[in-house]
PLY file of the C-alpha trace (Angstrom):
ply
format ascii 1.0
element vertex 130
property float x
property float y
property float z
element edge 129
property int vertex1
property int vertex2
end_header
0.60 -1.35 -42.13
3.90 -2.83 -41.00
7.56 -2.36 -42.25
8.96 -5.90 -42.35
12.24 -7.16 -40.86
13.98 -6.74 -44.23
13.44 -2.99 -44.26
14.21 -2.54 -40.62
17.36 -4.51 -40.75
18.50 -2.73 -43.80
18.15 0.69 -42.15
19.81 -0.60 -38.98
22.70 -2.14 -40.92
23.40 0.95 -43.13
23.12 3.16 -40.00
25.76 1.01 -38.33
27.93 1.16 -41.38
27.71 4.94 -41.34
28.91 5.01 -37.69
31.88 2.82 -38.31
33.29 3.43 -41.92
35.59 6.34 -40.79
38.34 3.66 -40.16
37.73 2.15 -43.57
35.47 -0.54 -45.14
33.22 -2.28 -42.56
32.79 -6.19 -42.63
29.39 -7.55 -42.50
30.59 -9.81 -39.77
31.24 -6.83 -37.60
27.80 -5.44 -38.36
26.29 -8.82 -37.62
27.94 -9.05 -34.20
27.04 -5.55 -33.19
23.44 -5.62 -34.41
22.60 -9.26 -33.80
21.48 -9.81 -37.44
22.30 -12.98 -39.20
25.41 -12.84 -41.48
23.71 -14.65 -44.37
20.76 -12.25 -44.05
23.13 -9.18 -44.18
24.76 -10.68 -47.26
21.50 -10.91 -49.03
20.49 -7.24 -47.99
23.85 -5.70 -48.95
23.95 -7.52 -52.38
20.74 -5.42 -52.94
22.03 -2.32 -51.36
25.18 -2.44 -53.55
23.18 -3.06 -56.78
21.02 -0.05 -55.92
23.96 2.24 -55.22
23.55 2.65 -51.51
26.90 1.00 -50.57
30.10 0.01 -52.31
32.19 -2.95 -51.53
35.87 -3.45 -51.24
37.46 -6.83 -51.74
40.46 -8.35 -49.96
42.11 -8.06 -46.70
40.59 -5.14 -44.83
37.71 -5.20 -47.26
34.09 -4.64 -46.57
31.41 -2.03 -47.28
31.28 1.75 -47.24
28.51 4.17 -48.10
28.48 5.21 -51.68
27.64 8.84 -50.82
27.67 10.85 -47.59
24.96 10.05 -44.91
23.42 13.42 -45.77
22.71 12.30 -49.28
21.03 8.92 -48.54
17.51 8.87 -47.43
15.81 6.27 -45.29
13.27 5.69 -48.10
16.21 4.88 -50.55
17.47 2.21 -48.22
14.01 0.61 -47.80
13.30 0.68 -51.68
16.78 -0.59 -52.39
16.13 -3.94 -50.67
12.69 -4.24 -52.48
10.80 -3.39 -49.28
7.44 -1.73 -49.52
5.67 0.44 -46.95
2.33 0.24 -48.75
-0.51 0.78 -46.38
-2.54 -1.90 -48.08
-2.07 -4.62 -50.65
-4.24 -2.78 -53.11
-2.33 0.40 -53.09
-0.42 -0.28 -56.36
-3.19 -1.81 -58.46
-6.26 -0.30 -60.17
-8.38 -3.28 -59.62
-8.20 -4.34 -55.85
-11.00 -6.87 -55.80
-12.06 -8.35 -59.17
-12.67 -5.49 -61.61
-13.30 -2.52 -59.35
-11.18 -0.62 -56.94
-11.90 -1.15 -53.28
-13.72 1.62 -51.50
-10.67 2.65 -49.50
-8.10 2.28 -52.41
-7.52 6.12 -52.65
-7.14 6.58 -48.91
-4.40 3.72 -48.61
-2.73 5.01 -51.73
-2.42 8.53 -50.35
-1.19 7.32 -46.95
1.50 5.34 -48.68
2.70 8.28 -50.73
2.70 10.38 -47.39
4.94 7.71 -45.72
7.26 7.70 -48.70
7.40 11.42 -48.61
8.17 11.40 -44.95
10.87 8.88 -45.11
12.41 10.46 -48.21
12.86 13.61 -46.16
14.98 11.95 -43.38
18.52 11.41 -44.27
20.77 8.72 -42.70
22.80 11.58 -41.12
19.70 12.88 -39.43
19.07 9.49 -37.71
22.72 9.38 -36.41
0 1
1 2
2 3
3 4
4 5
5 6
6 7
7 8
8 9
9 10
10 11
11 12
12 13
13 14
14 15
15 16
16 17
17 18
18 19
19 20
20 21
21 22
22 23
23 24
24 25
25 26
26 27
27 28
28 29
29 30
30 31
31 32
32 33
33 34
34 35
35 36
36 37
37 38
38 39
39 40
40 41
41 42
42 43
43 44
44 45
45 46
46 47
47 48
48 49
49 50
50 51
51 52
52 53
53 54
54 55
55 56
56 57
57 58
58 59
59 60
60 61
61 62
62 63
63 64
64 65
65 66
66 67
67 68
68 69
69 70
70 71
71 72
72 73
73 74
74 75
75 76
76 77
77 78
78 79
79 80
80 81
81 82
82 83
83 84
84 85
85 86
86 87
87 88
88 89
89 90
90 91
91 92
92 93
93 94
94 95
95 96
96 97
97 98
98 99
99 100
100 101
101 102
102 103
103 104
104 105
105 106
106 107
107 108
108 109
109 110
110 111
111 112
112 113
113 114
114 115
115 116
116 117
117 118
118 119
119 120
120 121
121 122
122 123
123 124
124 125
125 126
126 127
127 128
128 129
């Protein structure tokens, strides 16, 4: 099981945003520079984060992004799910028929592990990581 770049970068970028938003909305260019994440990649991630209510955007001069709620109210799991990332332990964890018409022998094991990971990440707020 591996969390891909999309999920890791989303958490990193939102964490950076939480550190720097006290002075107002934060530009993606600033996050890109500080975290060494491609600006175009951040634009894609933040479009999903905005659609899923993690961040809000402000247009115009001095515009950028801010958290939609306090850092205490946003879980790491929410950020990962918002960018359509999965932390499933196996590809079969969401289906009833893993190979052909039958579940694989370890289906329940991987499904339970995925639920534990989600529960763990749901219990960690952005503020706790700061």
